[in-house]
N, C-alpha and C positions, 0 to 999 in steps of 0.2 A: 504494500499500500503506500510505500514511501515515495513513489513517483507520481502519485496522483494529488490534485488540489485538495487540500482538506475542506471539508463541507463548511466548517466553522473554525476561526482562528481568532485567539485573543493576543494581542500585541501591547505590551507595556501597559497593561490596565491598572490604573490607580483609581481609587475612590475614597473620598474624604466627605465627612459630615461636619461642616465648620472646621474647627482645629483638630478634628479627630480623624486620623488616617486609618481607614478599615481595611483597604486592599492595596498591595505594594507590588508594581512591576509583575503582573500576571502574566504570562506567556504560555499559551496552551494551543494545541491543535488536535482536532478530531476528524478522523476521515470516515467516509461512507463504510458501513459495515464494521464499525468499530465501537467497543465500549471503553470509554475513558471513566475510570473510577476516580471520583474526587474524595480523598479520605481526609477526615478532620474532626476533631473533637468539639463540643460545644464552645462557641465563641470563636472559632477559627477564622470565620469570615464566609463560610459556605453560604449562608442565607443571602448575604449581600452579593456575593457573586452571581448566585442564581437570579436574584432580581435584576442585576445589570444585564445578564444575557436575555432575560425575559422582557426587557423594555420597561421595567418598574422604575429603575434608576438609570441616568445617563452616567458613563464613566467621568471622572474628574479630567482624566487624560488617558491617552492610549486609544486604540481603535479595535473595533470588531470587524471581521472579514467573513463574508459568506461566498463560497466559490471563488475566493481571491479578490473580492471586491468590497471596498469599505462599506459599511451599512450603519445607518443611524436610526434609533427607534424612539418616536415621541411617546410611546405608550405600549402597553402589553398588546393591544389589538394589532399594532403594526409588526411586532415580533412574531405574532400568530400568523399574520398574513405572509410574512417572509418564510414560514415553515418551521418556526421554533415553538414546540409544544411543551408546557410544563405540566407534570403530574405529581401532585403534592402527596404528602404522607398518607392521607385518607382517601386518596383517589380523586378528589374533586367532584364527586358524585352527589346526587341528591336523594337521600334516604326515603323521603316521602313521595318520590316519583317512580313510575314504572321503568324498567330498564330501556324500553324504547324511548320514552320521553327524555330520560336523562341523557341517552346516547345522542339525541338531536337537539339538546337544550339550546335555544337561540337561533337554531337553524332547521326548524322543524319542516318535513315534507307535508304538503298540503294537497287537498283535492277539492272539487266543487261538488257541493251537495245542494242542488237547486241553485239558487242565487248566492249562496254562502260558501266562502272558503274555509275549510276546516282542516283540522290536524289529521293526516293520513296515518292512522294508528297501524293499520295491517302493513304498510309499507315500512314504516319506521321499525315496527317489531321484527319483520323479516329480515331486514339490514342488520339491526343491531345484534340478533342471535347469531346470524351467519358469520358476522365479523368477529364475535367472540369465539364461536365454535372453530373457526378456521385457525385460532391460536391454540386449539387443542382443549378448550375449557367446555367439555361436553355437559357438564351438570347445568349450564345454562341453556334451557330449550323453551322458554317462555317469555316473550318480550313484555307481558303484562305483569309479570313478577315484580314485587317492589324491590327497589334497591336496597332498602334497610334491611331485608332478609337475607342478603349476601354476606359471605364472609369476608374479612379484610382482604384476603388475596383476590377473591373474585371482583371486589370492587376495583383494585389496582388493575386487574386484567381487563375490565370493562373501560377504564379510563384510558389504558394504553391502546387498546383496540380502536377506541374512538380517535385518538390522535392519529393513528396510522391511517384510519379510513379518510380523514380529513386532509391528508396530504402531507403530514409532518415530515421534515427532513431531519430535524434535530429534536431528539426527545430527551427532555431533562427530567430525571426521576429523582425527587427529593425524599430521601429516607424511606423508600417504598417497603422495606422489610422491617423497619424499627419496631414497629408494634405487633409483629406477627410471630407466631410459633415456627417450629421447623418445617412442618408440613406445608404451612401457608406461604412461608418464605421460599420454600423450594419451588412452589406453584409460580410465584412472581418471577423468580429468577429463571425459569424456563421460558416465561414469556419474553424476558429480556434478551434471552438467546435468539429466540425466534424473531424478535424485532431486529436484531443485528443481522440476522440472516437475510432479512428482506431489504437490507442495504441502508438503514437508517443509521445515523450517527447518535450514539446514546451517551449522555452524560450522567453518570450514576453517582449521586451523592450519598455518602454513608459514613458512619463511624464504625461499622462493623466489618472488619477487615476479611473474615472468613467469607461473608457474602460477596464481597468485592472480588476476591481472588478467584471465585468459582465462576465468575462470568467476565472479568476485565481482561482487556488487551493492553491497556495503557493506564498507568497509575500516576496520581499526583497527590502528595501530601500537603495540606494546607495547615499552616501554624501560624497564629497571630497575623493572619492577612497575607502571608507571603508563601510561595511555593518552596517547601523545605527539601522536597525530593520528587524528582520526576523520572519515572522508569517504566520499562516494558515487562510484560508478562515474563516471568522466569528469572528476571534479574535480581530480585529481592525475596528472601525468604519470609514467611508469615511472622517467625521469630523476630526478625529485624524490625517489624513494625507493630510488635504485639502490645506496645503501650497504647496503641489507638483502638485496640480491639475491645468490643462489647458483646455480651452475650455468652450463654454457657454451653451451647451445643458444640459437639466436635465436628471437625471438617469432614470425617469419614461419614458421619450421620447425615450432614448436609448433601454431600455427593451422592449418598445412596437414595436420599429422598428425591433430589433433582432427576435422577435417571428412572425413578419409579413412575407409577400412574398417576394422572390428576386426581 
């Protein structure tokens, strides 16, 4: 992948809030079909970096490039339109909505019922269920099912499938496995691998090193707003970054769960 243009690149990104410097000279590249794992403990600057990529904050200095061309976002909508989708820890879904409605929230398909334009529930449900099942999530088979009845892993999967359906090129996953047990985390990590296989650039933000190492191709460790280490898969051992690790399950347990059935 070294010969291709990165889908997204950060060059010398700095972000300050008044006198407080939060990000310092961040340089990162993410290619198509690659997972960049951004590792960092609480307070390392991960949230600010996510919001800068997603158009919530403008960098104080430095530039963001997509396909080799500088981009500037005046808000999250522009970042989304450019192909950057962010999935937050609990999936960004709506517990009191059906799966079909949540999948199309804000961009609902419609049909005409006499003189009225109404929500096309059948089409929405069919597309939502197919999109999720294409990722191997076979338990979701009814688009009328309430999102609140899904597991945490299924909510994450629904949000990721939605982003892919609507044409995301860069998928930012903000601590997607932080609140999940081993089985649900493995469920989400399989979705991350499938997303990578489909050619998206994935930025996986986490403080759980085991989860990162199970899917990552490229790793960056963020400490106090700066990149403390930047390495490829296989260049560092888990023990070398064990101080960032959280959670009690073993790597063997996780790998066994990932290779198992959904």
